C-alpha positions as CSV (number, residue, x, y, z in Angstrom):
1,X,117.1,103.3,90.3
2,X,120.0,102.3,88.2
3,X,121.1,104.6,85.4
4,X,123.9,105.0,82.9
5,X,127.2,103.5,83.9
6,X,125.9,102.3,87.2
7,X,125.1,105.8,88.4
8,X,122.2,106.0,90.8
9,X,120.6,108.6,93.1
10,X,122.6,111.8,93.2
11,X,124.9,111.1,90.2
12,X,122.0,110.0,88.1
13,X,120.0,113.1,89.1
14,X,122.9,115.5,88.5
15,X,123.2,114.1,85.0
16,X,119.6,115.0,84.4
17,X,118.5,111.4,84.1
18,X,117.9,110.0,80.7
19,X,115.6,107.8,78.6
20,X,114.8,104.1,79.1
21,X,113.3,102.1,76.2
22,X,112.0,98.6,76.1
23,X,111.3,96.6,72.9
24,X,108.9,93.7,73.5
25,X,108.4,91.2,70.7
26,X,107.3,87.6,70.5
27,X,111.0,86.7,70.3
28,X,112.5,88.9,73.1
29,X,112.6,91.8,75.4
30,X,115.4,94.3,74.9
31,X,116.1,97.3,77.1
32,X,118.2,100.4,76.5
33,X,119.2,103.5,78.5
34,X,120.6,106.8,77.2
35,X,121.7,109.6,79.5
36,X,120.5,113.1,78.8
37,X,122.3,114.6,75.9
38,X,122.9,111.2,74.2
39,X,119.3,110.2,73.3
40,X,118.9,108.9,69.7
41,X,117.3,111.4,67.3
42,X,114.4,109.0,66.4
43,X,113.5,108.7,70.0
44,X,113.6,112.5,70.5
45,X,111.5,112.8,67.4
46,X,108.7,110.5,68.6
47,X,109.3,107.8,66.1
48,X,111.5,105.3,67.8
49,X,113.2,102.5,65.8
50,X,115.1,99.9,67.7
51,X,116.9,99.0,64.5
52,X,118.5,102.4,64.4
53,X,122.3,102.4,64.6
54,X,122.0,105.2,67.1
55,X,120.5,102.8,69.7
56,X,123.6,100.7,70.1
57,X,123.6,97.4,71.9
58,X,120.8,97.0,74.5
59,X,121.8,96.9,78.2
60,X,119.6,93.9,78.7
61,X,118.4,91.1,76.4
62,X,115.9,88.4,77.4
63,X,115.1,85.9,74.6
64,X,111.7,84.2,74.6
65,X,111.0,80.8,73.3
66,X,110.7,77.2,74.5
67,X,112.1,77.9,78.0
68,X,110.3,81.2,78.5
69,X,107.1,81.3,76.4
70,X,106.0,84.7,75.1
71,X,102.5,83.5,76.1
72,X,103.4,84.4,79.7
73,X,103.5,88.1,78.9
74,X,100.2,89.8,78.4
75,X,98.2,92.6,80.0
76,X,101.3,94.1,81.4
77,X,101.3,97.2,83.5
78,X,103.9,100.0,84.0
79,X,104.6,100.7,87.7
80,X,106.8,103.3,89.2
81,X,108.1,102.1,92.6
82,X,110.9,102.9,95.1
83,X,111.0,99.9,97.4
84,X,113.8,100.1,99.9
85,X,113.4,96.9,101.9
86,X,111.1,94.6,99.9
87,X,111.4,90.8,100.1
88,X,114.5,90.6,98.0
89,X,116.3,93.8,99.1
90,X,115.5,93.2,102.7
91,X,116.9,89.7,102.6
92,X,120.2,90.5,100.9
93,X,120.8,93.9,102.6
94,X,122.9,92.4,105.5
95,X,125.3,90.6,103.1
96,X,125.5,93.4,100.5
97,X,125.8,96.2,103.2
98,X,127.7,94.5,106.0
99,X,127.8,96.3,109.3
100,X,124.7,98.4,108.7
101,X,122.2,96.1,110.4
102,X,118.7,95.3,109.1
103,X,117.4,97.2,106.1
104,X,114.3,98.5,107.8
105,X,116.3,100.0,110.7
106,X,118.9,101.5,108.4
107,X,116.2,103.2,106.2
108,X,114.4,104.5,109.3
109,X,117.5,105.8,111.0
110,X,119.2,107.4,107.9
111,X,116.6,109.4,105.9
112,X,119.3,111.6,104.4
113,X,120.8,108.5,102.6
114,X,117.6,108.5,100.5
115,X,117.2,112.2,99.7
116,X,118.0,111.5,96.0
117,X,115.8,108.4,95.7
118,X,112.8,109.7,93.8
119,X,111.1,109.7,90.4
120,X,110.7,112.9,88.3
121,X,109.0,111.7,85.2
122,X,108.9,114.2,82.3
123,X,106.9,111.9,80.0
124,X,105.8,108.3,79.5
125,X,105.3,107.3,75.9
126,X,104.2,103.9,74.7
127,X,104.6,103.1,71.0
128,X,103.2,100.1,69.1
129,X,105.4,99.6,66.1
130,X,104.1,97.9,63.0
131,X,106.0,94.8,61.8
């Protein structure tokens, strides 16, 4: 799980996590993250407004249009998952973590390395904003 400023695992957890937000429109997906203590007031108040100056620039922006049709995105689901050695991660592990061997073996032999890899979800809120 990647958090604010690249922090993950222990540093992310020590910082008490934060809030992730995604705006999905026919034109784009935008995603933000705010660490605990820096969450915009409209988000805390339950009336999020991506146009708020407090939101700042999104961490990710994916435009939709002729090369990526918005029609591809429907009936989406929210999934919480911690996958250590999936098809992508397992394949790139040897090059990204040289000298540690295969991903599956490393995970099996080093459980303490993953002590801070968990989800603690306080709330999940989905808002449909009116245009």
